[in-house]
N, C-alpha and C positions, 0 to 999 in steps of 0.2 A: 821259396816264393818266386812268383813270376818275375821275369825281367822286364816285362811290359810296364811302362810307366802308368800310374793311376792318378787321376785328377778328380776332384769334386768341385763343381761349379754351382754356387747357389743362385737362385733366380734364373735357372737355365732354360726355362720353357719358352722363352721368347726374347726378342730384342738383342741387346748386347750380350747377355748371358748365353743365349743360344749360339751366337756367333763365336763366342769364346770356346764353348764346347766343340763346335764344329772345327775350329782352327786347331785345337789340341788333338782332336780325333784324327784330323788329316795328317798329323805327325805320327800316327800309329798308336796313340795313347788310348787306354781304356778310360772312359769318361763317365762319371756319375752325374746324372742330371738331377740336381736338387731343386725342388719346387713344391709349393703347397697344392696347386690346382692339379688334381689327378688327371683330368681329361687332357688339359694342355700339356702336362708333363709326358704322358704316355704318347701323345701325338708327336711331340718333339723327339722323343726317343726313337719312335718308329721311323720318323723322317731321316734321322741321322743313320740309323741302321741300314735303311734303304740306300744310303749314300756310301755304305761300306765302313762306317764308324762303329767301333766297339763301345756302344753307349748302353748304359743301364739306368733304370729308374730309381731315384732316391726320394721317397716322400719326406719332405722337409719344410717345417715352419720354423724359421730362425727365432721366432719369439716364444717358442714353446720348449721347455726343458726336456720333456719326455720325447718329443719328436726328434730333437737333436741327438739325444742319447741313442735312440733307435737307429738313426742314420749312421752314427759312428759304428754301431754294432754291425749293421749291414755291410758297410764298406770294409770293416775288418774281416768279415767272412769272405768277401770277394777276393782280396789279395793279401791280407795280413799287414798291410801298410798303406800309407797315402803319400804320394810324392809331391802333389801340388794341391793347395786349397785356394780357390778363388772366391773371395767374399764379394759377390756381385749383387745379391738381393738388396733392394733398397726401395725407399718410398720418398716422394716429395712432400707428402702431407697436404692437407686441405688448404685452399686459398680463401681469403687473403692472409698474408703473413707479415703485415706491418707490426712491428714490435709493440706499439701502443694499443693495438686492438686484437692481437692474435689470441685465439682460444688456446689456453695452456695445454689442452688435450692434444692439439695438433703438434705442439712442440714435443710432448711426451711420446706420441706415436712415432715421430721421426727419429727420436733418439733410441727408442726401443728397438726399431728395426735396423737403423743405420749404424748404431754404435753397440748397444748391448747385444743385439743379435750377432754381430761380428765377434764380440768377445765370447759369447756363449758357444758359437760354432768352433771358433779357433781353439778354445780350451778343450772342447770335447774331442777334437781331431788331433791334438798335439801328441798323444801317445802313438798314434799311427804315423804321424809325420816324423817322429823321432826314429822310426824304423827304416826310414828312407835314406839312401846314400846321399841324395841331393835335394832335401826338402825346401819347398818354396811356398810362401804365403803372399797372395796378392790381394790387397784391399782396394776395391774400386771406389775412388773418391771423386772429386770434382775441383776444378780451379776455383769455383765459388767458395770453397772451403779455405782458400789461401788468405790469411790475414794480410799478408804483404800486398796481394793484388786488391783486396777489398779496401785497403787504405791508400792505394796509388791513384792519384787524380787522373781521370780519363780512362782508367782500365775498364775493360768490358767484363763485368762479373755478374751480370744478370740483375734481376729486380731485387728490391729490398726484401729480405727473407729472415724471419726470426726463428724458423724451424729447420728448413732443409739446409741452408748454407751453414749455420752454426753446427748442425749435426755432422757435416762433413769436416768442419774444423776440428770437432771433437774426435772424429775418426782418425784424422791425421795425427793428432796428439797421441792417441792410443797406439797408433802404428809405431811412433817413435819410442814409446815406452816398451813395447814388445821387443823392438830391435835392441834396446839397451839390455833388457833382461836376457835375451837369447844370443847376445853377441859372442859368447864362448861356445856356441853350438854350430852345427852345420846349417841351421835354418836361416834363410834369407827372407826378410819380410819388407815389402815396399808398398807404397800407395801409387795408384795409377789413375790418371784422368783420361777418359775416353773422348772428351770434347763434346760439343753440343750435337748429339745424335738424334735422329728422328725416331722416337719411340713413343709408346703410349704414355710414358711419364710426363711428356711435354706436349701431348696432343699431336705428335709427329711434326712438330714445327722445327726440329733440328735441321742443321745444314750438312751433317755428316751421316753416313750410313752406319747401321749397327756393326757391320763388318769392319768398317774403318775404326770404330770405337773399340772393337775387340782387340785390335793389333797391339795396343800397349800392354794389355793383360797377358797376351801370349808371349810377348817379349820378356816381361818380368817373370813369367812362369818358367821360362827356359834359360834363365841367367846361368852363366858359368859359375863354378864353385867359388871363384874369386870375385864375384859380382858384388854390387853394392847392397847394403841393407840399411833400413831406416831412412829411405829417401822417397821423394815424390816426383813422379815423371809423367810427361805426356809425350806425344809423338816428336816434339821438337827438342826434347831433352829434359833436364831437371827443372822442376817448378819450385819456386820459393814457397816455403811454408807460410 
């Protein structure tokens, strides 16, 4: 097998996902660009290749079993293993999200992508990750998923949200459970918060750039073998669950 590290980034055709892929590629890694939109995905791959990154296209819909299975097969054919999985694909869901009036389909859609999609992709990629000498899984979460911050008076945790915020709380909880199950393996799995970045998910209202948001994912993807697992981090350090 090649000694070049191999990563898969979901939702990699734009925003934070693209910058995560660019950052890992700049380290000399081969990067699978996972995304549903073929035109945007191919354009992102071409852009990274033009910049010298060893990027390749991975058609991937995290909500579709067949798509995820095919993505795992494609990556396996590329290098026989996967060193890093970054579960970045996500959705905020439709607004408004007041709990007393929210459309339950909005909640369902957020959980399907932000939680079930992560489980689906992670489990499909685990056989490839187990072949890596230093496998890492990074789940892109958000500080709005922290129950500690949500219940801290005066904490800035965004608007009331019955779909997006709870889906990230759910993702955080799932991350902990994976870490517990995988604690006797070499796989390190952590959640990362990119901060409030200007992306199309928030109408580009964020105050951080996608590149700044990508930094925590790159940090967690390159943890040493004695690094933490089952924790939640942002640029300032560990975030309370």
